[in-house]
N, C-alpha and C positions, 0 to 999 in steps of 0.2 A: 503492499500499500505506500503510495507518494502523499508526500505531506503537500499542503494546499495552504496557498496563502491569497484572502482577497483585499483588493486596494478599492479605495472609494475616493473616486475624485471628483472635484468640483471645479467650478471656472478658473480657479488658481492650479497651473500645470506642474507646480513642484512636484504632487505627488507621481505625475505622471513621468518627471525624470528620475525619481527615486527607483519607479517600477521597471523603468529601460535600464539603470545601472544594476538593480539587484538582480536580474533574469541572467544576468552574465556569468553570478556566483551563485546562482540556486540551480536547482535542478528537479524540484517539485513543479506541481500544477499552480498556474496564474489564473486569476479569476478577478472581473473587477464590477464594481456596482457604479457608475457615472450618473451624477450629480447635475445634469446641466439643461441648458434647455435648449430647444432646437435647432437653432443656428449654426451652433459648433457641433452639433452631431455626427454631421457627416465625416470630421474629421477624425473622429474615433472609431466609425463604421469602416474607414479606409485604411488607417494607419496601420504599416507592416513592423513598425519599431518594437511595439512590445507585443509577445505570443502569447494572446489570453485565451486559454481552454475555452471560457465563455464568460461574456458579458452582460452586462443588463443595464437598462437607460432607467432610470428613476422617476422619471416624471412621466414615462409611458406606463405606470401603474399607479397614478394618482388616480382616482376618480372626480371628475367635477361634476357636483348637481347644478344642471342648467335653470333649472326652475324651483326656486327656493320655493318652502311654504310662508307666503306672506300673513296668512291668518295666525300662525305661531307665530312669527317675528312679533306682528302687532300686540296680540295678548302678550308676550313678554315686557314689552316698553310701554305698556298701557299707563304702570304708576311713574312713568319719568317725565311728566309735566310740569311736576315742579324744580325739578331737577333742570331740563333744558331751559327753563324761566330764571332759574337763578345763573346758569348760563350766560344769559342773552344780559342779563344784569351785570355781570362781573365783566364781562366784554365790553360795554358800555364803560365802566370805570376805568377801566384799562387802559380804553382809547380816548379818555376826556371827553364822552361824547355827551351832547345832553337830552333828554328823554323829549 
């Protein structure tokens, strides 16, 4: 059974550089989780510098709910009228506005 190492990559490429040099002295399997947006995704798909056994793109596994439950949101914010009013008053005070 071979040893396995998982690298977590973000927009900062320092971890990628470390993986590149790490693979030269390591004989096990390398895996990657890539936490970036879609724009630089092509680089990680096409790169041949680091030989990963498997790679996962973190943002591909995030589910976005496109239709929020507005009724539930309104119920949760029902008691906030006083808080919003106090924020408006504070804003007027901080900006030296007169009512």
